[in-house]
C-alpha positions in Angstrom: 147.3 171.2 135.8 150.9 171.3 136.8 152.2 174.9 137.5 155.5 173.7 135.9 153.8 173.5 132.6 153.3 177.2 132.0 152.7 176.9 128.3 149.6 174.8 129.0 148.0 177.7 130.9 148.8 179.9 127.9 147.1 177.6 125.4 144.1 177.0 127.7 143.9 180.8 127.9 143.9 181.0 124.1 141.1 178.5 124.0 139.0 180.5 126.5 139.7 183.6 124.4 138.5 182.1 121.2 135.4 180.8 123.1 134.8 184.4 124.2 135.3 183.5 127.9 137.6 186.5 128.5 137.7 186.4 132.3 138.7 182.8 132.3 141.3 183.5 129.6 142.7 186.3 131.7 143.2 184.1 134.7 145.2 181.5 132.7 147.2 184.2 130.7 147.9 186.1 133.9 149.3 182.9 135.5 151.5 182.2 132.4 152.8 185.8 132.2 153.6 186.0 135.9 155.1 182.5 136.4 157.2 182.3 133.3 160.9 183.2 133.8 161.4 184.6 130.3 158.8 187.0 128.9 157.1 185.9 125.6 155.6 188.3 123.1 152.7 186.0 122.4 151.7 185.9 126.1 151.5 189.7 126.3 149.8 189.9 123.0 147.1 187.5 124.1 146.8 189.2 127.4 146.4 192.6 125.8 143.8 191.4 123.3 141.7 189.9 126.2 141.7 193.3 127.9 140.8 195.0 124.7 137.8 192.7 124.2 136.6 193.6 127.7 137.0 197.3 126.8 139.8 197.7 129.4 141.9 199.7 127.1 144.5 201.2 129.5 145.4 197.7 130.6 145.4 196.5 126.9 147.7 199.3 125.9 150.1 198.4 128.7 150.3 194.7 127.7 150.5 195.4 124.0 153.3 197.9 124.7 155.2 195.0 126.4 154.5 192.8 123.4 155.9 195.2 120.9 158.8 196.1 123.2 159.8 192.4 123.2 159.4 192.0 119.5 159.6 195.1 117.3 158.3 193.1 114.3 155.1 192.1 116.0 152.7 193.7 113.5 149.6 192.3 115.3 150.7 194.0 118.5 151.2 197.4 116.8 147.8 197.0 115.0 145.9 196.2 118.3 147.9 198.9 120.2 146.8 201.5 117.6 143.2 200.4 117.8 143.2 200.7 121.6 145.0 204.0 121.6 142.4 205.3 119.1 139.5 204.1 121.4 141.2 205.8 124.3 141.2 209.1 122.3 144.9 209.2 121.9 144.9 209.8 118.2 148.6 210.8 117.8 149.7 207.5 119.4 147.2 205.6 117.2 148.6 207.2 114.0 152.2 206.5 115.2 151.3 202.8 115.6 149.5 202.5 112.2 
């Protein structure tokens, strides 16, 4: 694959995510997030969801925070952010997100 086609890495990462191959998904999503000049909400949302599926909740919260910072109307980001905060034991943050 061509590194200039960053969106292809994102879409392949999504395919890996839906196939429950989370580590492979993280590699492609990491490449897409790091190499893209302009941050995208969907990239951070997918990245955060992968970390959440691997029970890596602090990393998930960090990336979901980036997603909702980029787009304050990203309801899926707030929902997943709240779930991860709850699973980390941060109930006040979870209630704030929900």
